[in-house]
N, C-alpha and C positions, 0 to 999 in steps of 0.2 A: 236935267243935264244928261247927256248921253253917257252910258256906262263906260264906253271906250274912252271918251274924253276925260271922264273922272279918273280912270286908271292912269292915263298919260299924265295928267296933272299931278297925281300922287307920286308917280315914278320920277317926275321932274323935281318934286320936292325932296325925294330921297336922294337924288344925285346932288342937289345943292346942299343939303344938310343930311349927310349919311347917318344912319342909326349907330348906336354904340356896339362894340363887339359882343357884349352880353346879350343885347336884344337880337342880334343876328343869330347867335347860338340858340336862343329860345325859339326863334322862328324856324330855324332848320331842324331842331329837335321835334317841334310840333309837326312839321311836314313829314319827317321820318316816321314818327309814331303813326300818323294817318296812313302812310303808304304801307307800313307793316300790317296794320289792321285790315286794309284792303287786300293785301296779299294773302293773309291768313284766311279771310273770308272766301277768297277766290279759289284757293287750293285745298283748304280743309272743309269749308262749308259753314253754314250758319247753324249753330246749335239749337235744338228744339226748345230748350228752356228759355231762350231769348226771343222766341217768336211770340208776338202778341196775338191773343185770340179775341175774336169779336164777342162782345157781351150783348145778348139780345136786349132790345129796348122793351120795357114793359109799359103797356098803355092801359 
């Protein structure tokens, strides 16, 4: 199924049977945390200790 079609079907289900206020708060809090992390990474930068280093493959 096309991803856009799947999204529209899911949105239609949400409009017919809206989620509880608690679930809406959880979703909005998750989105806010993600946006805060993106903003911190954008303006402050990525710390060196969180950068993964490549491990050489031994053969």
